[in-house]
C-alpha positions in Angstrom: 159.3 135.0 115.2 159.4 132.3 112.5 158.8 128.8 113.8 161.6 126.4 113.4 160.9 123.3 111.3 161.7 120.0 113.0 163.7 117.7 110.9 164.8 114.1 111.0 168.1 112.5 109.8 168.1 109.0 108.6 170.8 106.7 107.2 170.6 104.4 104.4 173.0 101.7 103.3 173.7 101.3 99.6 176.5 99.4 97.8 179.2 101.8 96.9 179.3 100.9 93.3 175.8 102.3 92.8 177.3 105.8 93.1 179.9 105.1 90.5 177.6 103.3 88.1 175.1 106.1 88.1 177.7 108.8 88.1 176.5 110.3 91.4 179.0 112.5 93.2 179.2 111.6 96.9 179.1 115.3 97.8 175.7 115.6 96.1 174.3 112.4 97.5 172.1 114.0 100.2 170.5 116.4 97.8 170.0 113.6 95.2 168.2 111.4 97.7 166.2 114.2 99.2 165.1 115.5 95.7 164.1 112.1 94.5 162.2 111.3 97.8 160.2 114.5 97.4 159.6 113.9 93.7 158.2 110.4 94.6 155.9 112.1 97.2 154.8 114.6 94.5 154.1 111.8 92.0 151.9 110.1 94.6 150.1 113.4 95.2 151.2 113.6 98.8 153.1 116.9 98.6 152.5 120.1 96.6 154.8 121.6 94.1 155.3 124.6 96.2 156.1 122.6 99.3 158.5 120.5 97.4 160.3 123.5 95.8 160.6 125.2 99.3 162.1 122.1 100.9 164.7 122.0 98.0 165.5 125.7 98.2 164.1 126.3 94.8 161.2 128.5 93.4 158.2 127.1 91.7 159.5 127.9 88.2 162.8 126.1 88.9 160.7 123.1 90.2 158.5 123.1 87.1 161.7 122.9 85.0 162.9 119.8 86.9 159.5 118.2 86.5 159.6 119.0 82.8 163.2 117.6 82.4 162.2 114.4 84.2 158.9 114.2 82.3 156.9 114.1 85.5 153.3 115.2 84.8 152.1 118.3 86.7 149.6 117.5 89.5 146.9 120.0 88.5 143.2 119.2 89.1 139.9 120.9 89.3 140.5 122.2 92.8 143.7 123.9 91.7 142.0 125.4 88.7 139.2 126.7 90.8 141.8 128.3 93.3 143.6 129.9 90.3 140.4 131.3 88.8 139.4 132.8 92.2 142.9 134.3 92.6 142.6 135.8 89.0 139.2 137.2 89.9 140.6 138.8 93.1 143.5 140.3 91.2 141.2 141.6 88.5 143.1 139.8 85.7 140.2 137.4 84.6 138.1 138.7 81.8 134.5 137.7 82.7 132.8 139.4 79.8 132.0 136.1 78.2 129.3 135.2 80.7 
């Protein structure tokens, strides 16, 4: 049985003209705020790309496209590189003949 994720709901107050001046459709406001909140957490290194994509109902490739479009640098450090190398070794797709 899959565990249910607990969520919170919050309310913010903004001047109504901000929606119009930024051409944000009121019907898309929840998604807009959620996406930008998660993007900020990602910029700060507090959430992973995969987690952010999952919470937005996207796959990692779609999320990478959004990061590219918004010119947000990919959070990819040595630990992620090490994990990718180990995964490639396990899958037998890393050519280690150059040792």
